[in-house]
N, C-alpha and C positions, 0 to 999 in steps of 0.2 A: 760651686766648693764648697756648700754645707753637706749636702747629700755624698757628696767622693769623703768624705771624711767621717759620714754619719755609720760606713760601713766598720770601722776600726772601732767606732769610741761608741757605740749604740749600742744596747742590750739585744742580745736576743729576738724575745716577744716584746716588744713594748708596748702591745696591746695589754697584755698577762699584767706587766708591770700597773698599767694607769687601771685596774680595776681590781689593782691588788691591796686586802684588806694591812695598816698598821702591823708589823712585827714588833711586840714589847723587849724584842733582846735591840733592834733597832734606835726603839724611843730609849731606853737604858742608857744606849750608848750615845747616843746625843748630846741628855746629860749633863754624862762623862764627859764632854769633849766640852762643853759649854762652859762646864766647872772649869777646866784648865783653860780655857779663853780669856775669862774672866776674870784669872789666876795669873795669865801673862806666858802663861805657860806652853807658847804656839803649838811647839812640836807635843807634846804633847796631848794637846787637841789634834790637831790632826793625823794621830796614830789612830784615837775615838774611833773618829767620821770614819779615817779607811776602813777600819773596821767590820761595818755599815755594811760596806758592799762585799760582805762573804756571806753576810746571813740574805733572809729573803725582805728587801723592805720594799716599804708599798712606795709611789712616783713619789707621793711627797715626799717620805723621808730619803730618797734616796737624790732629789736635788734640794731637799733641806742641806746635807750633806755633802753634797757637791760648794755649796753655795757657802757651807760653816767654812767650809778645808779652801777654799777658794779668800775668801774673809781672811782667815790664820797665813796661807799664807803671802798677803798684803803688809801682817803686819811684821811678819820676817825678809821682806825686799824682796819676795823669792817671784819677780816678779813674771816669765815664763811662766810657772807652773801657775805662777791667777791668768793666766792667760788660756793658760791651758784647761781647769776646769770650769770654770766660764765659756770659754766653747762649747766643750763637753754640755751645760744646756740650755745657748743655743743651738747648737747642735739636733737634741732632741727634741726642740719646741718646734725646729723646722719640718720634723718627723711625724707629726702630727698629722691625722689624716682631717684635710676639704682642699680650702682654698691653699694658690699659692703663695697668696701673702698670708705671710707670719704673725702680723697682727691681729689679722682678723678673723684664724684660728682662734686666738689664743683670746679673743675678744668672748669666746662664750664657753671661755673657762672660769673657774672660783676662784678667787682676786687674790687666795695665797698666792696658786701656781705664779699670775700674772708677776705680784712682787718682787718671785726671784726671778724670772727673765730679766726685770727692768733691773734688780742689782747685780746681776750679772753680766749685763750693758753696762754698771755703772764701772763697777771692779775689773773691767776688761776695759775700759776708757783710762784711766785710774794706770795699769801696767804701760799701758799704750804710753802715756803720758811719761812714765820714769826711766819708759828707755828711745826718749826723743822721737818715739815716731809721732811730730807732730797732723801731722794729713789723718790720721785716724784716727788719734786722740780727741785731737778738736770734732769728727766726724761723729766718735761715740757719747762725750758729753751732750751735740748737742739732738740726736738721738736721748739722751734718758733726757733731758728738760721736754723735752718732743710729747714721748711719752708719759710723762705726767700733765701735763697739759691735754694731750687727748685722752685718760684713762684717771684722771683725776684720786690716787688712789694713798698719795698724803707721803710721799716717798722720800719729798724734798720736803726741809723746813727753807724757810727764809734761811738763815745762814747758808745753807750748803747749795740754795739757789741761788745767793749771790758770790760765793763762791766757782760756783762750777759756769758759771756765765761772767766771771771775773777772769776764770783759765782760760778760756774760749778766746774772749778777745784776747788774752798776749800770743794761745799759742796759732788767729788770725793771723796779730799783725810782726811775729817772729819766724810765721812759714811761707804767708803772702805775700813779702816785699820784693815780687821781682817785675811784680806789673810796670813799664816805661813808657808807655805808649803817653796821650794825655787818658790818667786814668781816671773811672769810676771806682769807688770804693763802697762797700755797703757798709755805711757810720752802722751803728748796734750802739744803742742805748740800752746801758747797762743796768739800771733799774726799771725798767718792763717790759715785759711777753714778746718784744720784736725782737728777738733774736729765734726767737720760734713762731711766733707769728707769719713770719713774715714781710712786713711791710715796711714802707719807708716811713722816712718822719724828715720835717723838718729841723734842723738843728738850729736851738737860737746862737747868732754868728753880734756879737758886741766891739764895740770899738774900742782899741784898735781893730782891725781886719782886712787883708790881700783888698788891692783894687779890684775891680773887675776887671780881669783879665782871658783869654784864650789863648792854644797852642802857646801852653805851659805846660812843668812837668808837678807829679807828687807820688811822693814813694812812703809807705809804712816804714818805718825805723820807732822800735823803742818807744811804744804806746801812743806812739806820735804820729800825723802824717804831714810831710814834710811840704812847702812847692815851692817851688820857683821859679822865674822869671815871664814870661812869654811877652803880652805886647793885647793894648788896648783895641789898636784898630790894628788889617791885616792888609796887605796889596793898597797902602796909601803909600804916600810922600805923610814924609814930618809925623810918624805915626809913633805913639806912646809907647814902650816900649822898656823893658824891667827889667833890674838883676838883685831883687832882694828876696831874701831867703825868710817864709813863711813856715811858723812849726805850729800844728794844731795837735791839742791834748782832746786823747778818746778818755779821757775821764772827767776830768774839769771841763771840756767845752771851750775854752779859752783859745784865743789865736794870741802869736808872740811873735816877731816884728826879731828875727835873729839879727845881731851887733855882732858881726866875726870881728876879730882880735888883730885880722890882714886886711887886704884886699884880695876879694875873691872873682868871679868871671866877670864878663862885664857881660850886659843887657843880651836877654839872646831867646832864642821860640823855637819850639821841634826841634828839641834838644830828646835827648834819653836821662833816664836818673833812675837807678838803680840804689837797692843797701845791700852792702856784705857785711856778714859779723858788728862791727863797732863802727865801723865811712859810710856814707854815705859819695855814691861815684855819677857824677856827670861827665855826658858827653856829646861833643859837635853839636848842630843845631845853629840857625841862625844869628851868625854873629859876628861885625864888625871890625871887630881887634883879635886881641893876638889871645888863644888858648881855646886848643880843642879839646883838652880831659883833666878833670878835675877834681879831688878827693874832701870830702869833708866830714872832719870832726865832730861830729858833737857835743862831745864834752868836752874838747878842750879850744872851740872853736873858732878852733882855724881851717883853714882851704890850703892845699896841696894841688902846687901843678902841675901833672904829669907827662912826661916829656913822652911823644908817643915815633914810631920810626918815620922814614922820608915813606915809604910803600903802603901804609895805613893811612888811609883818605879820612877829611875833616868830613863828615856824614849831619844833610837832618834830614826830619822824616823820615827815620830811619828805625827800627824795631831793635828794642836791648832787654835780652828776659838773665835772670842769674841760674849757673848750675852747679846744684851745690856737690852732685856726686863731680864734677869738673874740679870743682873750686876754682869756677871761671865767669866771666861775662860772655856771652854770644851778643853779635847782632850780627841783622841783617835785613839787605834792602837800603831804601833811599837815596839820597838824589847828596850828590859831592856841594861840602858849602860855596859860593862862587865866594864869601869874604873872608875867606878864614886864610891872612896871615900867616900865622903862626912858623912854617917852612912856604918857601915858595917852590919847593916840589910839589907838596900836592897841588898844585894849580898847575903847574905844566901838566903831570902826570893825569891828572884828573877834569880838567879844563873841557876836553868834551867828552864828558860823560852827562848824559843826563838824567839816569837815571843805575841804577848797579844790583844784580841780585847776587855781591856777596858776601858767603860767608865770615865775621870778622871774630874773633876768639879771641878773651884779655886773660890769662891768667896773674890771678890776684899775689901768689906767693910766689912766684919765680919771676914775676913785671915784667911778663913775655907776651910778644902777638901768636897770632896763628890766621894766615888768609888763605881765603879758596879763593880764588878767580871763580866770577859766572862761566866764563868760558871755560874753564878746568872740568866743572862740574859734569858731571854723566846723565844723559837727559834717560827718561821725561825728566824735565827743572822746573821751579820754576820759576816763571818771566819773570824779569825785573820790575819791580814797585816801587811806591809810597806806601807814607798812610795805612800804610799795615798794619789789623793785628799781631803779633808774636807774643807763644807761650810754649815751656819746655814742658813738658808731664814726663817723670822718668827718665829714659835718656834722647829722649826725642822731640823734638821743634818740633810748630806748628804752629804753620805762617797762613794767616784765610785773610780774601779778599786784600781792599789797595786798592790803589790807582795806578794804570796802567803806562806807559812809555807813549808819550804823545808823538801826533802822526800828521800830518800837511789837517786830514779832515781834523781832527777832533787835539788840536794844540796843549789843551791839559790832560790829555790823555784820559779815560775810561774808566769808570769802576769794574776792580775784579770783582768774580762768584768762583774763586776753585778757593781749596780746603786743603794744602801741602803738607805730608808727613815725614 
């Protein structure tokens, strides 16, 4: 993509510019722009920096002008222009002769050249963040810290580092709140370099804390991890099951048992849990009592039981994700819960099914459902399964592996090894 963009943004002879001497006129314009910037006359600063391109700037002068102009746009909150100037810097650096790896290319160049590249990454991160492009902003913030770790240019102060790490964590928590299988979250300590080094850390866990369990659910919301349900012993009589809700602060690393103001879901395992806007949603699971679909408001500490239509099954061992573009929860696969008593229709319709490959959508705004039955889907299509992983990327649903329907020779099913979109 950078190379495609380069054709319209790059100067005609990059090699000549890289070996060009500084132009005194460009230097004066830079100083003029800097004075306007310090006086908070950002539009005047932009005009001065822009005039540099009408002369014959050296490579460093040209990159500095783009960097300074991008910073001025940042002060004016003109986010698209910030990204445009930052992208020009990144595009030009991508055209350096040498290896395809851009970091390997610039490693041999002067320190000031490296600084301009990394500053462009940081400005781009801030603009993407302001435009609510969480995924890209988080990636650029992380890249910026990684570059500082690798090159040690002294660009990131302790205060900046703390801000960036906190911001990454906030973006991580708010953007990645949709995984609803038994979920493993990479928990980063914001006071260390774990985020850039990619290392695991065993977090301190003081009492009170949840009892040991499995088949529980976890979701990230509002700087906390939220854990519900599960069981201590599976496939055994008199197993210990849980209906407790816990939160784990990503900032203080402290557990808290949530005392809701009303009665919530009964004990269950193998359910799914997602977070959307200001609520947490819990669906299905192995539940011996009533209540298939619930929402929880962390601010009000209230559970709300959400009725579901008769043709929507209560599922267990399924997967669910959030589609932000459709503002909905998407569920696929799993098997009907034998113990669901909320509506007898559920049992009548689904008792003869061991697993299902149906796609079910719940629209948050309209409280409406849509169901695509497996038999009505066009082939090729994934086989019915349970205990799989599912994720939504853009407009596509991805399904990975899982456990296939049982047969007389393999009553508990066999592991799948396929990936579907």
